[in-house]
C-alpha positions, 0 to 999 in steps of 0.5 A, a space after each residue: 487547502 493544499 498538499 497532504 492536508 487536503 488529502 487527509 481531511 476525511 481521515 482526521 479524528 474529530 475534536 472531543 467537542 460535543 454539540 451543546 443545547 443550541 446545536 453549536 459545537 462546544 470548545 475549539 473547532 477542529 484544526 484540520 491543518 494541525 490534524 493533517 500535520 500530525 498524521 503526516 508527522 507520525 509516518 515521518 517520525 516512524 520512518 526516520 526513527 523506527 518503532 523504538 524511537 517513535 512516540 507522541 512527543 516526537 510526533 508533536 515536535 515534528 508536527 509543530 503542535 502543542 501537547 494539549 492539542 496532540 493529546 486531545 486527538 490521540 492518547 497513545 502512539 499505537 492508534 495514531 500509527 494505525 490511523 496514519 498508515 490507513 489514511 496516508 500510506 495506501 489511500 488509493 482504492 483498487 478495483 479487484 473486478 478490473 480486467 486482469 492486466 489493468 488490475 495488476 498494473 494498478 496494484 503495481 502502481 500503488 505499491 511502487 508509489 508507496 515505496 518511492 513516495 513521501 512515506 516510503 521510508 515508513 512503508 519499507 521500515 514497517 515490512 522489516 520491523 513487523 517481522 523482526 520486532 513482533 510487536 502486536 501493533 506493528 503486526 496489526 498495521 502490517 496486516 492492514 496495509 499489506 496482508 488484508 488487501 493481499 489476501 483479497 487479491 489472492 482470492 480474486 486471482 484464484 477465482 479468475 483461475 477457476 474461471 479459466 482466465 488464468 492457466 490452471 497450473 499457475 500458482 497465484 501466490 508464487 505469481 504475486 510473489 514474483 511481481 511484488 518481489 520484483 517491485 521491492 528489489 527494484 526500489 531497494 537497488 535504486 539509488 536515492 537520487 533516482 527514486 523521484 524519477 522512479 516515482 514519476 515513471 511508475 505507470 510505464 514501469 508497472 505496465 512493463 513488469 506486469 506484461 513480462 510476468 503475464 507472458 511468463 505464465 503464458 498470457 499475452 501482456 498486450 491484452 484486450 480485457 477479458 479472457 478472449 483477449 489473451 493468447 497462450 503463446 508463451 506456453 505453446 512455445 515451451 515456457 517452463 511452469 513458474 510454479 515449479 510443480 506443474 499442478 494447480 496450487 498456491 
């Protein structure tokens, strides 16, 4: 098995075929390839058509599966979209206990790969439609993909600020807004024919962006992991407080 089909094997919803008295499974075995195509097609159709043009019929056509097979796994478009985003949009785990610079670079790599990868259209569309359409399902998906992880990241960085790893007058929310905003705008302004190149150089771009943002708040970008590896050089040179108010917050 190869490609996205292999990548989502563990996320496939099982066929509704309980085991019989002999212990053998009743009915047809789960078609993992078809299930993978369904998840992939859910994000492709949503990315191309948006919430109002996305439905199980369109997904089944795109995935080249029959309606009987489609409905044996999914009974509504909402649960399919949530599952597809959770399985495919940002499947990578981020270790929040990593050294600060490594944590931020990994966060940027995952976000940038999402924006410029196979499901970039779906991810970018979700950001806009969750706010403009205000459908409860889209809001739930957006919270699962963005908000829940972002809140954990904010709390982790606030913990590090309390421990002295980040200057106490740095607003964590404004700092992350600057990082995420820079990524988003860079992708938005990159021509379509250069998105593949941007995806290929996600790691060096992420490192450059993180290093610049760390220097702005007074931490050396080229860091040895741990508090002692950073130097407050930029702040000693009179770099303005990025939070705009000179007090802890955010």
